[in-house]
Backbone as CSV, one residue per row, in Angstrom:
resi,resn,N_x,N_y,N_z,CA_x,CA_y,CA_z,C_x,C_y,C_z
1,MET,70.423,47.500,68.653,71.106,47.237,69.900,70.060,46.992,70.977
2,VAL,70.225,45.902,71.741,69.337,45.582,72.857,70.167,45.187,74.069
3,PHE,69.507,45.241,75.233,70.141,44.905,76.499,69.253,43.908,77.234
4,ALA,69.830,42.773,77.633,69.104,41.761,78.397,69.466,41.928,79.870
5,VAL,68.449,42.117,80.708,68.635,42.335,82.136,68.106,41.115,82.886
6,GLY,68.823,40.686,83.901,68.361,39.543,84.680,69.307,39.175,85.792
7,ASN,69.105,37.977,86.318,69.907,37.454,87.423,70.399,36.048,87.083
8,PRO,71.236,35.887,86.059,71.637,34.556,85.637,72.715,33.931,86.517
9,LEU,72.675,32.617,86.579,73.750,31.839,87.192,74.093,32.290,88.602
10,GLY,73.087,32.742,89.343,73.287,33.159,90.721,73.850,34.558,90.887
11,LEU,74.025,35.292,89.805,74.523,36.665,89.877,73.337,37.622,89.989
12,ASN,73.544,38.760,90.604,72.480,39.753,90.747,72.654,40.890,89.751
13,SER,71.544,41.294,89.173,71.470,42.506,88.360,72.522,42.574,87.259
14,THR,72.469,41.646,86.315,73.398,41.671,85.198,72.748,42.321,83.981
15,VAL,73.587,42.860,83.113,73.138,43.425,81.844,74.095,42.928,80.769
16,THR,73.552,42.339,79.698,74.353,41.961,78.544,73.778,42.679,77.333
17,SER,74.583,42.862,76.310,74.114,43.584,75.134,74.256,42.728,73.886
18,GLY,73.489,43.106,72.877,73.549,42.395,71.608,72.645,43.053,70.592
19,ILE,72.332,42.309,69.565,71.435,42.778,68.519,70.262,41.829,68.388
20,ILE,69.208,42.294,67.774,68.096,41.409,67.405,68.424,40.860,66.033
21,SER,68.490,39.539,65.923,68.840,38.921,64.648,67.640,38.306,63.938
22,ALA,66.507,38.188,64.628,65.287,37.674,63.984,64.090,37.991,64.871
23,ILE,62.947,38.149,64.249,61.690,38.276,64.976,60.723,37.243,64.422
24,GLY,59.733,36.895,65.212,58.766,35.902,64.773,59.332,34.499,64.680
25,ARG,60.393,34.235,65.442,61.042,32.918,65.407,60.143,31.911,66.118
26,GLY,59.772,30.865,65.444,58.879,29.870,66.028,59.297,28.463,65.676
27,GLN,58.529,27.529,66.162,58.724,26.100,65.923,60.124,25.629,66.298
28,LEU,60.615,26.162,67.424,61.916,25.753,67.941,61.795,24.633,68.958
29,ASN,60.557,24.346,69.359,60.268,23.330,70.378,60.963,23.623,71.697
30,LEU,61.094,24.926,72.024,61.665,25.307,73.312,60.650,25.130,74.423
31,ASN,59.372,25.267,74.106,58.292,25.020,75.054,57.787,23.612,74.805
32,LYS,57.764,22.803,75.819,57.409,21.394,75.654,55.909,21.137,75.734
33,ASN,55.107,22.165,76.004,53.662,22.035,76.075,53.092,22.050,74.662
34,SER,52.215,21.116,74.340,51.666,21.032,72.987,50.777,22.226,72.645
35,TYR,50.354,22.992,73.645,49.503,24.154,73.417,50.306,25.454,73.336
36,SER,51.602,25.373,73.431,52.445,26.558,73.430,52.478,27.213,72.057
37,VAL,52.586,28.512,72.065,52.780,29.284,70.845,54.153,29.915,70.931
38,GLU,54.959,29.717,69.926,56.292,30.307,69.911,56.336,31.429,68.879
39,ASN,56.681,32.606,69.317,56.821,33.779,68.465,57.897,34.653,69.106
40,PHE,59.126,34.176,69.053,60.204,34.775,69.809,60.955,35.853,69.041
41,ILE,61.550,36.769,69.808,62.592,37.666,69.319,63.905,36.922,69.541
42,GLN,64.724,36.791,68.517,66.025,36.144,68.656,67.090,37.212,68.822
43,THR,67.955,37.022,69.812,69.026,37.981,70.083,70.324,37.259,70.402
44,ASP,71.430,37.944,70.185,72.706,37.383,70.618,73.142,37.947,71.967
45,ALA,72.295,38.775,72.590,72.554,39.185,73.983,72.453,37.925,74.845
46,ALA,73.410,37.717,75.709,73.451,36.488,76.500,72.241,36.378,77.424
47,ILE,71.470,35.304,77.242,70.343,34.985,78.121,70.623,33.598,78.675
48,ASN,71.105,33.552,79.902,71.435,32.298,80.576,70.328,31.924,81.555
49,PRO,70.360,30.689,82.080,69.375,30.325,83.101,69.392,31.343,84.241
50,GLY,68.226,31.844,84.583,68.089,32.878,85.596,67.740,34.229,84.995
51,ASN,67.983,34.394,83.690,67.589,35.622,83.002,66.095,35.627,82.668
52,SER,65.459,34.475,82.650,64.042,34.403,82.283,63.217,35.312,83.175
53,GLY,62.337,36.060,82.543,61.499,37.009,83.263,62.082,38.397,83.311
54,GLY,63.359,38.524,82.989,63.984,39.843,82.926,63.631,40.534,81.622
55,GLY,63.897,41.809,81.559,63.542,42.580,80.382,64.597,42.579,79.300
56,LEU,64.128,42.735,78.063,64.983,42.989,76.915,64.636,44.401,76.459
57,PHE,65.598,45.315,76.559,65.360,46.731,76.322,66.118,47.229,75.100
58,ASP,65.550,48.215,74.410,66.273,48.834,73.308,67.160,49.955,73.842
59,ILE,67.889,50.595,72.968,68.857,51.620,73.370,68.201,52.835,74.013
60,ASN,66.891,53.033,73.779,66.153,54.142,74.393,65.572,53.774,75.749
61,GLY,65.782,52.530,76.176,65.251,52.078,77.461,63.842,51.529,77.383
62,SER,63.303,51.396,76.180,61.955,50.849,76.010,61.986,49.327,76.064
63,LEU,61.034,48.751,76.772,60.920,47.300,76.861,60.457,46.746,75.522
64,VAL,61.227,45.829,74.945,60.827,45.199,73.693,60.463,43.738,73.881
65,GLY,60.916,43.123,74.975,60.611,41.720,75.196,60.921,41.277,76.612
66,ILE,60.485,40.058,76.906,60.752,39.412,78.194,61.632,38.195,77.913
67,ASN,62.814,38.176,78.501,63.751,37.065,78.301,63.095,35.760,78.706
68,SER,63.251,34.731,77.859,62.524,33.503,78.173,63.251,32.206,77.880
69,ALA,64.213,32.170,76.965,64.790,30.869,76.611,66.145,31.044,75.927
70,ILE,66.890,29.949,75.884,68.120,29.891,75.106,68.093,28.620,74.275
71,ALA,68.779,28.650,73.162,68.998,27.439,72.375,70.363,26.912,72.792
72,THR,70.378,25.728,73.373,71.630,25.208,73.923,71.619,23.692,73.977
73,SER,72.760,23.124,73.844,72.907,21.689,74.067,73.649,21.425,75.370
74,THR,74.153,22.509,76.008,74.939,22.360,77.229,74.223,22.895,78.474
75,GLY,73.134,23.661,78.291,72.449,24.280,79.422,72.883,25.709,79.656
76,SER,73.927,26.141,78.953,74.409,27.521,79.063,74.360,28.184,77.694
77,TYR,74.489,29.483,77.691,74.410,30.293,76.483,75.472,29.900,75.463
78,ILE,75.062,29.716,74.211,76.028,29.435,73.148,75.798,30.304,71.917
79,GLY,75.043,31.406,72.070,74.918,32.321,70.962,73.527,32.782,70.620
80,TYR,72.492,32.060,71.069,71.125,32.439,70.718,70.251,32.493,71.951
81,GLY,69.679,33.663,72.183,68.719,33.851,73.255,67.374,34.244,72.654
82,PHE,66.319,34.010,73.401,64.982,34.291,72.897,64.157,35.024,73.934
83,ALA,63.389,35.973,73.461,62.519,36.767,74.320,61.120,36.772,73.713
84,ILE,60.131,36.893,74.579,58.743,37.021,74.138,58.488,38.497,73.890
85,GLN,57.953,38.805,72.722,57.684,40.190,72.353,56.748,40.834,73.356
86,SER,57.038,42.080,73.761,56.242,42.746,74.792,55.054,43.503,74.227
87,THR,55.031,43.808,72.951,53.894,44.544,72.372,53.264,43.792,71.245
């Protein structure tokens, strides 16, 4: 169980919950820089535009990642969010 904290879509201080469904997720081409390294935590906790930079916390309140991206064709959350591992 994880919690994504942020300020998506113009809202302040939101928290969504979900699970981690994969770690070490890469080669998604979410970063358009050719020098980028992708090693994401994949979660179904909603990470919408504006959540980037917010924390992804476990049930004990420990930071496990920094919210950074979504896989989407519409610009909004459709089931997969990604965070950069914090440790």
